C-alpha positions as CSV (number, residue, x, y, z in Angstrom):
1,M,19.4,-22.1,4.4
2,N,18.4,-23.6,1.0
3,K,16.1,-21.9,-1.6
4,R,13.0,-24.0,-0.7
5,I,13.1,-22.9,2.9
6,R,13.7,-19.3,1.9
7,R,10.7,-19.4,-0.5
8,K,8.6,-21.0,2.3
9,K,9.6,-18.4,5.0
10,C,9.7,-15.4,2.8
11,L,13.3,-14.7,3.3
12,G,16.2,-13.6,1.0
13,E,15.2,-13.1,-2.7
14,F,11.7,-14.2,-1.8
15,K,11.2,-11.3,0.9
16,E,7.9,-9.3,0.2
17,F,7.6,-5.6,0.9
18,C,4.5,-3.4,2.1
19,A,4.1,0.1,3.1
20,P,1.6,1.5,5.5
21,I,-0.6,4.3,4.2
22,A,-3.4,6.6,5.6
23,L,-5.5,8.8,3.5
24,K,-8.1,11.8,4.6
25,I,-10.7,12.1,2.2
26,T,-12.8,15.3,1.6
27,A,-16.1,15.2,3.5
28,G,-19.1,14.4,1.2
29,T,-16.9,12.1,-1.1
30,D,-18.6,8.8,-1.9
31,M,-16.0,6.5,-0.3
32,E,-17.0,3.6,-2.0
33,E,-16.7,5.2,-5.4
34,F,-13.2,6.6,-4.5
35,L,-12.0,3.1,-3.0
36,N,-13.1,1.3,-6.5
37,A,-11.2,3.9,-8.5
38,L,-8.2,3.3,-6.1
39,L,-8.3,-0.6,-6.3
40,T,-8.7,-0.6,-10.0
41,E,-6.6,2.4,-11.5
42,A,-3.7,2.3,-8.8
43,I,-3.5,-0.9,-6.8
44,E,-4.3,-3.4,-9.5
45,A,-2.9,-1.4,-12.3
46,N,0.6,-1.8,-10.6
47,E,0.0,-5.4,-9.7
48,C,-0.3,-4.6,-5.8
49,C,-2.8,-5.7,-3.2
50,L,-4.3,-3.3,-0.4
51,G,-5.5,-4.2,2.9
52,G,-7.2,-1.9,5.4
53,G,-10.3,-0.2,6.5
54,G,-11.8,3.3,7.9
55,D,-14.6,5.3,7.9
56,D,-16.3,8.1,5.6
57,E,-13.1,10.4,5.8
58,V,-10.2,8.3,6.8
59,F,-8.7,5.1,5.4
60,E,-5.8,3.3,6.9
61,G,-4.1,0.2,5.4
62,F,-1.1,-1.5,3.7
63,I,0.0,-1.9,0.4
64,E,1.5,-5.1,-0.5
65,L,4.3,-4.2,-3.2
66,G,5.8,-7.6,-4.1
67,N,9.4,-8.7,-3.8
68,A,12.7,-7.0,-4.5
69,K,12.5,-7.8,-8.4
70,D,9.2,-6.3,-8.7
71,K,10.7,-3.0,-7.9
72,P,8.5,-2.0,-4.7
73,E,9.8,1.5,-4.5
74,E,8.6,2.3,-8.0
75,K,5.2,0.8,-7.3
76,L,4.7,2.9,-4.2
77,E,5.7,5.8,-6.1
78,K,3.1,5.3,-8.8
79,V,0.3,4.6,-6.3
80,V,1.2,7.6,-4.2
81,N,1.4,9.8,-7.4
82,W,-2.1,8.4,-8.4
83,I,-3.6,9.3,-5.1
84,K,-2.2,12.9,-4.9
85,S,-3.7,13.4,-8.3
86,R,-7.2,13.1,-6.9
87,S,-9.0,16.0,-5.7
88,E,-11.1,14.0,-3.0
89,V,-7.8,13.6,-1.0
90,E,-6.9,16.1,1.5
91,K,-4.0,14.3,3.1
92,I,-1.7,11.3,2.5
93,V,0.9,9.9,4.8
94,T,2.8,6.8,3.9
95,G,5.3,4.9,5.9
96,R,8.6,3.2,4.9
97,L,9.0,0.1,3.0
98,T,9.0,-2.9,5.3
99,D,9.0,-6.7,5.4
100,A,5.4,-7.7,5.0
101,W,5.9,-10.8,6.9
102,Y,8.4,-9.8,9.6
103,G,8.0,-6.0,10.3
104,P,8.9,-3.9,12.0
105,F,5.8,-2.2,11.1
106,D,5.5,1.8,11.5
107,E,2.5,3.3,13.3
108,I,1.3,6.4,11.1
109,E,-1.5,8.8,12.0
110,I,-3.2,11.1,9.7
């Protein structure tokens, strides 16, 4: 398969990685304020993307970490360390790195 096709299909060196994440937030925390800080200070600061949702106490989603040359393991570690440093977070669960386009996608529960 030539490079152009690998790029179009996100295969080989163009494979993109993601990891599932679930957070339990302390009751009474302003979820919007916490998520704004998470996006600004952890996700965007590490050139990642985040998608997901939840309610006032639980957030579940996927962190898009880029391809292999972007060192996705290091990015995930930095994001998780930032989350663990926050007093608002009661519990964090992360899944393994997986192919963002083709899976397999882990089910994780908080």
